[in-house]
C-alpha positions in Angstrom: 0.2 -0.3 0.2 1.4 3.4 -0.9 1.6 5.7 1.7 -0.1 9.3 1.5 1.5 12.6 1.7 2.4 13.9 5.2 -0.5 15.9 6.6 -0.5 19.3 8.4 -3.8 20.4 10.7 -4.8 23.8 10.4 -7.6 25.2 12.6 -9.5 28.2 12.2 -11.0 29.9 15.5 -13.2 32.7 16.1 -16.6 34.4 16.6 -19.5 33.1 14.4 -20.0 35.1 11.5 -16.5 36.2 10.8 -16.2 34.1 7.6 -14.2 30.9 8.6 -16.0 28.8 6.3 -15.8 31.3 3.6 -12.2 31.5 3.8 -11.9 27.7 3.6 -14.3 27.7 0.9 -12.5 30.2 -1.3 -9.3 28.4 -0.5 -10.5 24.7 -1.3 -12.7 25.4 -3.9 -12.4 29.2 -5.2 -16.0 29.7 -4.4 -17.7 32.2 -2.2 -21.2 31.4 -0.5 -22.3 34.5 1.3 -25.2 32.9 3.3 -23.7 30.1 5.3 -25.2 28.6 8.1 -23.6 28.5 11.3 -21.0 25.7 11.8 -22.2 22.8 14.3 -19.3 21.6 16.2 -16.5 21.3 13.6 -16.0 20.5 9.8 -12.8 19.8 7.8 -11.5 20.0 4.5 -8.6 18.3 2.7 -6.3 19.7 0.2 -3.0 18.3 -1.4 -0.6 21.0 -2.1 3.2 20.9 -3.4 5.9 22.6 -1.8 9.5 21.9 -2.9 8.7 19.2 -4.9 7.0 17.3 -2.0 3.3 16.9 -1.3 1.8 17.6 1.5 -2.2 17.1 2.6 -3.5 20.1 4.6 -6.3 19.2 6.8 -8.2 22.3 7.6 -10.6 22.5 10.4 -13.6 24.9 10.4 -14.7 25.3 14.4 -17.9 26.6 15.6 -17.9 30.0 16.9 -20.7 29.4 19.2 -20.0 29.8 22.9 -22.0 26.5 23.7 -19.6 24.6 21.6 -16.1 25.8 23.3 -16.1 22.8 25.5 -15.1 20.8 22.3 -12.1 23.0 21.6 -10.0 20.7 23.4 -10.6 17.9 20.9 -10.2 20.1 18.0 -7.2 21.9 19.3 -5.3 18.5 19.7 -2.2 18.4 17.2 -3.0 21.6 15.5 0.3 23.0 14.9 -1.1 25.7 12.7 -3.9 28.2 14.1 -5.6 31.0 12.4 -7.3 33.6 14.8 -9.9 35.0 12.5 -11.9 38.4 13.0 -14.1 40.4 11.1 -12.6 43.8 10.4 -16.0 45.3 10.8 -16.6 44.0 14.1 -14.4 45.4 17.3 -15.7 42.8 19.3 -14.7 39.8 17.0 -11.4 41.0 17.4 -11.2 41.6 21.2 -12.6 38.1 21.4 -9.5 36.7 19.8 -7.5 38.0 22.7 -10.0 37.3 26.1 -11.5 34.2 24.8 -9.9 32.2 21.6 -6.3 32.6 22.4 -6.5 31.6 26.0 -8.6 28.7 24.9 -6.0 27.9 22.7 -3.3 28.1 25.2 -5.4 26.0 27.6 -5.9 23.0 25.2 -3.7 23.5 22.4 -0.1 22.3 21.6 3.1 23.5 23.0 4.3 24.8 19.9 2.0 26.4 17.4 2.3 28.5 14.1 -0.3 31.4 14.6 -1.8 33.9 12.2 -4.2 36.6 13.3 -6.5 37.0 10.3 -8.7 40.0 9.7 -11.4 38.8 7.0 -13.6 41.2 4.7 -10.9 43.2 3.6 -13.4 44.1 0.6 -15.2 46.4 3.3 -12.1 48.1 4.2 -12.9 51.7 3.3 -16.1 51.6 5.2 -17.0 52.9 8.7 -16.6 51.4 12.2 -13.8 49.4 11.4 -12.1 47.1 14.2 -8.9 48.6 15.2 -6.2 47.4 12.9 -3.4 48.7 15.0 -4.9 46.5 18.3 -4.8 43.5 16.0 -1.2 44.1 14.9 0.0 44.6 18.2 -1.7 41.3 19.4 -0.1 39.5 16.7 3.2 40.8 17.5 2.5 39.9 21.1 1.8 36.3 20.6 4.3 35.6 17.8 1.7 35.4 15.2 1.9 36.7 11.5 -1.0 39.2 10.7 -2.7 39.6 7.2 -5.9 40.9 6.0 -7.9 38.7 3.5 -11.2 38.6 2.0 -13.2 35.6 1.3 -15.5 37.3 -1.0 -12.8 38.8 -3.3 -10.0 35.8 -2.7 -7.6 38.6 -1.8 -4.8 37.2 0.6 -6.2 33.9 0.6 -3.7 31.8 -1.2 -0.8 34.0 0.3 -2.2 33.3 3.7 -2.2 29.6 3.8 1.3 29.2 1.8 2.5 31.6 4.6 1.4 29.3 7.1 3.0 26.3 5.5 6.3 27.9 5.0 6.6 28.7 8.4 5.6 25.1 9.5 8.4 23.5 7.4 10.7 26.1 8.1 14.0 24.8 9.9 13.1 27.3 13.0 9.9 25.5 13.6 10.6 22.0 12.0 12.8 20.7 15.3 10.1 21.6 17.9 7.7 19.6 15.6 9.6 16.6 15.5 10.2 16.7 19.3 6.4 16.9 19.8 6.1 14.0 17.5 8.5 11.9 19.5 6.6 12.9 22.7 3.0 12.4 21.0 0.9 9.7 22.7 -2.2 8.3 21.5 -5.1 10.5 20.9 -8.8 9.8 20.3 -10.6 9.6 16.7 -13.1 12.0 16.4 -15.7 11.5 13.6 -16.6 14.5 11.8 -17.9 15.2 8.5 -15.0 15.5 5.9 -15.3 17.4 2.7 -12.6 16.4 0.5 -10.7 18.9 -2.0 -12.9 19.6 -5.1 -16.4 21.2 -6.0 -19.8 19.4 -5.0 -21.8 19.6 -2.0 -22.2 22.7 0.5 -20.5 22.8 3.9 -22.4 24.9 6.2 -20.8 27.4 8.9 -19.0 30.8 8.9 
């Protein structure tokens, strides 16, 4: 039996409605569906990419933003070595919740070493009124050692760059020894049965 490509788990965290599902749909299928229903629990998608002549399978997890699902976080953070903290650039609350809710949850349940990105979605609305404080977002990203990027799931702006940057950081000589160390220490982990959306078009995936 031929062994598949090594996998990289990427988890998106953030409030309901910030566009986590839309970001994934744009990256996987290059589509945008404006009226997605909220995610129930979590969904994940797969995409095989090629980096430096080698294939990697990205397992991208879309988590529910509703408070009642936070207790599930400890399962979905397991082995998530790449995490996007996503906010809506038109919602200051969604940005502040990254610092007060989602990042503390990640520290509590997540891995010791993690590649992080603070992601402001809906950059197509950048010229609007009442925008979230971008300096706050950049300072928060700097504070936790994360990259910062604005993206638009609607237009596609910055989406491929975001995932390429995350994978490059994961595979970098700086991070890879930490990852290898964790793999040696890794014990058995429970298997979670979740709806899986394979790469490619077909079928609607709920959540935002």
